[in-house]
C-alpha atoms as one frame of an Amber mdcrd trajectory, in Angstrom:
protein
 149.641  88.127 123.830 146.828  88.971 126.188 143.113  88.818 125.573 140.760
  91.680 126.283 137.958  91.261 128.797 135.411  91.463 125.997 137.174  88.704
 124.029 137.298  86.427 127.075 133.583  86.973 127.725 132.749  86.181 124.091
 134.834  82.996 124.154 133.186  81.934 127.410 129.749  82.470 125.884 130.670
  80.394 122.837 132.067  77.547 124.934 129.005  77.507 127.189 126.656  77.502
 124.189 128.547  74.599 122.659 128.417  72.697 125.960 124.687  73.264 126.320
 123.979  71.819 122.867 126.283  68.799 123.127 124.728  65.377 122.995 127.155
  62.722 124.214 126.890  59.630 122.074 130.422  58.200 122.102 133.865  58.502
 123.685 134.971  61.192 121.275 132.014  63.383 122.269 132.815  62.775 125.946
 136.450  63.812 125.339 135.326  66.935 123.486 133.065  67.816 126.393 135.927
  67.421 128.888 138.159  69.636 126.742 135.448  72.296 126.531 134.917  72.172
 130.309 138.677  72.642 130.853 138.630  75.478 128.335 135.797  77.145 130.238
 137.713  76.802 133.515 140.853  78.300 131.959 138.924  81.217 130.490 137.262
  81.896 133.844 140.634  81.897 135.601 142.037  84.294 132.991 138.958  86.489
 133.456 139.518  86.566 137.234 143.198  87.446 136.750 142.469  90.319 134.371
 139.799  92.013 136.480 142.173  93.245 139.244 144.723  94.405 136.683 142.064
  96.389 134.814 140.946  98.031 138.053 144.547  98.834 138.994 145.200 100.326
 135.558 142.141 102.570 135.853 143.156 103.626 139.362 146.569 104.725 138.047
 145.122 106.979 135.349 145.879 110.600 136.072 142.827 112.724 136.687 142.749
 115.929 134.690 141.748 119.062 136.486 138.705 120.735 135.024 139.177 124.150
 133.556 137.546 127.004 135.399 134.630 128.567 133.552
């Protein structure tokens, strides 16, 4: 299953919001922060991988000829 670009962007926003509001008070919070940072890195790498494929897909679309008026 692949994620759409819009879904990846939304997930990235949510992760970054959560990271910005985190207040580290114990080891569990520190672990959660590390997991969220890894999650953000994974989402960014997925986002970078999908961008070229989206551009390639659009480049392959056949262009319809316009009807003469």
